[in-house]
N, C-alpha and C positions, 0 to 999 in steps of 0.2 A: 424466122430468126432464132438461132440457138441461144438459150438462156445461159448466162455464166454460172458456174458452180464454184462456190466459195467454201473454204473451211471456216470454222467459227472464228479462229484468230484472224484469218484473212478478211472476213467481213468486218470484224471490229476495227481492224487497222484501216480498212477502206473508209468506213464511216468517220473514223478519227481524222483521216486526211481531208475528207470532204469538209468537216466542220472547221478544221484549222486553216483551210484555204478561203473560207468566207471571211472577208475583212470586218463585217459587222460583228460577228461572233468572237473576233479576236480583241475587240476593245468595247466591252459591254458593261453597263452599270445596272445593277439589280437592287431593288429596294425590297426588303423583307425582314421578317422577325427570326432571330436566331433560335434554333431548337436542336436538341440532341448534340449539344456542344461537348467536345472531348479534346483535351490536350494530351498528346502522347509523349512518352519520355524522349522521343526523337526531337521534340520541339515543334512538330507539325500540329496544326489545328484542324480538326475535322468537325463539320457541323452542317446543318441544313438551313436554308432560307425558305420561309413559308409565308403564304398569305392565306386568305380565306378559302382559296380554291385549289391550291397545289403547293408543291415544294420542290426544291432542287438541292442536290448534294453539292457541298463546297469543300475546298481544301485551301488552307493558308499555310504555305511552307515556312519553315523556320527562318529562312533568310529575309522574307518579307515581313514576318511577324515582329522583327526587331523594331520596325518603324512605328508600330502601334503605340499610341499614347495611353490608351485605355485597356481594360481587361474585358474581352468578350464574355458574355454570359447569356444563358437562356432567357428569352423574353425581351431581349434588347432589339429594337428596330434599328437597322443599319443600312447604309448605302455601300454596297460592295462593287468594286470594279475589277475586271480581269478578263480572262478568255475562256471560251467553252471548249472542252475537249472530252475525249472518251478514254476511260481506263480499259485498255485492251483485255485485261484478264477476265473481267466479268461483263464487258460490253455496256457498262453504265456510264452515261454522260454526266459530267460535273463541271462546276464553275471553279476554275483555278484563280483564286483571289490574289491580286497584287497589292490592293490598297482597300482600306475600309474605314468608314467614320460613322459615328452615331447620327441618326436622323433626328432633326429637330434641335440638336445642341452640338456644340463643338466637342471635338475629341479631347481637348485639353480640359474643358470644364467637367466632362464625364470622368476623366481619369482623376481629376482633383476630388470629385465627390466620392468616387469608389475608394480611393486611398484614405480619405478622411474618415469614411465610415468604418473601414477595416481597422485602422489604428485606434479609433475611438473604442471599438469593441475590445481591443487588446488592453485598453486602459492607459495608453500613452498620453492622453490628454488630462487624466485625472489630476485634480488640484492637490491631492495627497502627495503626489510625486514632485511637486514644485519646490525647488530649493530657494531659500531666501537670498536676496542680493545683499552682499556685505555693505554695511552702512558707510564705512570709510575704507574703500579698497586701496591697497598700496600698489598693486600691479594690475594692469588692464590689457587684455589681448584683444586686438581688433582684427578679425578675420574677414577680409574683403579685398577688393581690387586695389592695388597700390596707386592707381591713377584714377582721376575723376574727382568730382566735387564732394562726393559722400565722405571719403576718407579724410579729406582736408577739413571738412566741417566738424567731423568727430574729433580730430586732433585739436582743432582750434577751441572747441567748446570744453573739452576735457582740461586743456591747459588753462583756460580762463576760470573755470569753476573750481578745479581742484589741482593746482599746479604741482603739489607734492607727490602726485601719483605717477608711477612709471608706465608709459604707454608703449606696448609692443605691437607693431603692425605685422601680421602674418599674411603675406601676399598670396592670393589665390585668384583663379578665374571665377567670375560670378555668372557667366552665361556660356552656353555651348555644351556639347556632349561631355567634355572633360571636366566641367565645373563641379558636378556633384562629387566626383572622386577626390578632387583637390580639397574641397571644403571638409570632407570626412577626414582626410589625412591631417589637415591642419587642426581640427578639433582634437583628434587623437594625440597629435604631437604636443599640444599645449597641456593636455591632461597628463600625458606620460611623464613629462619633466616638470610638472607643477609650475608652469611659467607665469601664471596669473591667478588672481583672486576672483576674477569675473571675466567672461568672454562676451564680446559684442560681435555678431556676425550678421551680414546683410549686404545691401547694395542700394543705390539710388533707384528712382522710378524707371519704368519701362513698360513694354508690352507684356502680355501674358507669356509669350515665348521667352522674352528676356528674363523674366523672373522665375522661369520654370525650374531652375536648379534648386530653388528652395522649396519646391513641391516634390522633390525626389525622396523616395522611401528610405534610401540609405542615409541621406542627410538627416532626415527626421529621427532615425534610430540613433545616429551618432550624437545628436543633441540630447536625446532622452538618456543615453548611457553616460553622458559627461558627468564626472564628479564635480566639476567646476560649474557654477551657475552660468546660464547662457541667456543673453538678451537678444531677441530676434528683431532686426531692424531692416525690413525689406520694403522698398518702394515708398509710396505715399500713404496717407491715411486710409483711403478706400481699399488699398491693396491688402488682401489677406492670403497668406500662404500656409502650407502645412507646418512649416517651421514656426510660424507664429503660435499655432495651437500647442505644439509639443515643447516649446521653450519655457524657461522658468519665468520669463517676463517678455511681454510684447511691447515694442515701441512703434509708434506710428511712422517715424522716419529715422534715418541714421542720426540726425541731429537730436531728435527726442531721446534716442537711446543714450547718447552722451549725457543728457540732462538727468535721465533716470539713474544712470550708473553711479554718479558721484554727487555729493552735496555741493551747494554753493558756498565757497570759502568765505565770501563776504557775509552771508547770512550766519554761518557758523561763528564768525568773529563777533557779530552783533549778539548772538545768543550767549557766547561765552562771556562777553562784557556784561550783559544783563545778569547772567548767573553770578558773576563776581560781585556785582553791585548788590544783589540780593543777599549773597553770602556775607558781605561786609556789614550789611545792615543787621543781619541776624547775630553776627559776632558782637557788634557794638551794643545791641540790646542786651545780650547775655552778659557782657562786661558791666553794664550799668546795674543790672540786677545783682551781680555778684559783689559789686562795690557797696550796694545798699546792705546786703547781708553782712559784709565785713564790718560796716559801720555799726550795725546792730550788735555784733559780737564784741566790738571794742567797748561799747557802753554797758555790756551785760555784767551782772554782779559776779558771775563765775570768774571772769577774767580780772575784774577789779579786786576781788577778795577771795581767792581760791580756798583759804583756810575755813571760811564760813561754810562753804559747800561740803568740805570734808567733815566738819563738825555735825552738820545736818545728817550726813550719811552715817556717821557713827551712832547718832541717836536712833536712826532707823534700825541699825543693826542691833542695838541694845534692846529695842522693843521687840524685834523678831526673836532674839535669843530668849527673852522672858516668856514670850508667848509659846515658844517651842518647849521650854522646860516645864511650864505649867501643863501643857497638853500631855507631855510624856509622863508627868506625875499622875495625872488623872487616869491615864491608860494603865499604868503599873498598878495603881490602887484597885482599879476595877478587875484586872486579871488576878490579883492576889486574892480578892474576895471570892472570885469564881473558883480558883484552885482549892481554897479551903473547903468550899461547899462540896466540890467533887470528891475531895479526899474523905470527908465525913461519910458521904454516901458509899464510897468504895469500902471503907472500914466496916460499915454496918453489914455489908454483904460478904465480907471476907470469911472463909472457912476457919481461919485462925481465931477469929472472934468466937465462933461456935465452940472450938476446942477449949477456950479459956473458961467456958462455963461448965466444964467437966465432961464434955463429950469427947469421943475419939473416932478416928477414921481407919478402916481396914483396907490395906492395899496389898496386891500380890507382889512377888519379887521384882516384877518389871515396873512397878509403880502405878499400875492401873487400879482404880478404886473398885472394891468388891461390894456389889449391891445385893447379892442373894446368897443364901446358905448353899444353894446348888452349885455355886462357883467354887466351893471349898470341899473337895472330897476329903475323906478322913486321911490324916497323915500329911496333908499338904502344908507347906510352910507359907506364912504370910506375916505382914508387919502391921503393927497397930500404932498409929500416930496419935500422940497426946500433945497437950499444949506445951509441954516442956521437953519432949523427946520422942523416941520411937522404941517400941518393944517388938522383938522378933518372937513369933509364936508358931505353934504347930496345931493344926485342927485335930482334936481328940474325939470328943463326942459332939454330934450335931443334933440340934433340936429344931424342928420346923414349927413355927407358930402359924397355924391356919385359923383364919377368922371365918366363921360361918355367917 
């Protein structure tokens, strides 16, 4: 029997057709750990599934990837379903994945944990970013489904607790693929036109699928970026969503959100009445004290006989004046004696005193005192100061007195 001869591409295509004709390999489930995971700009996901003894190449095309609730990552064990085929260009067989879910946990729970961890790392849950809920809001925006018990409960409780507040219901879908986009648009709309002082967003209870719109990343970021404080009210007490973590306040139920959002008007009235009572008591006590002070003033000597007070003050002034004059006289007398003593000392040291005893002082034409014969060359003019005047002189004969 003659053997067939194939070209490489013909062989690859033949193997491909054989695999694709096998019904078992066209609907197969494979359990394995993701490795070598890459997401290409085209939107296609390429990775391998491996176990302890082998691996298989896999591709998840963009169209099927849209249905994934979680983000594939290396080390994650998954159950992948799809069909086996061959890529004719290199003859490598691969699993073309049509659906995939985590092994051991639901895809929704894994998607929740992955998004929660990522947003937490970015700081969206930090307490420092939480905005305070206004104590007495005037306008409240409720972003939820316009039908159902949740919105009715919120409106009823808000009206009962704080009827003076204006409540604006912004209708949106709260489940389904279109719900996240509508919730984001509603939050942006209320912020853009400053329609409220606080926002309540959420829905009543339901399954994880029903509540999933409030685990959406875009919804979480819209709540975080809201300039208006947001109260998250999703499901019942055990239900926790990403919106609860990122919002400024988490309520266990929509009804609880209404209770958190506004004070109880009856309690406020009681508090105001109590404050008024305490204020009246303080004012009454103050009036009694001031009446007592007034009575003391009415019986005081100052008011009964003001002239006596003036007389006493005049006596005080006279005493102060006498003390001041006495002190000034003592200071003047002391300074006068000190001045006389200094004048006597200065007079004793004065050159004029020396001149009065018959001495004289020789000075040059510039008035500088002449201390030595050497400063008077023959013929130089100088002046001689006496006690009663000055004599102009000319140096004629010079004699030096040298002491041995």
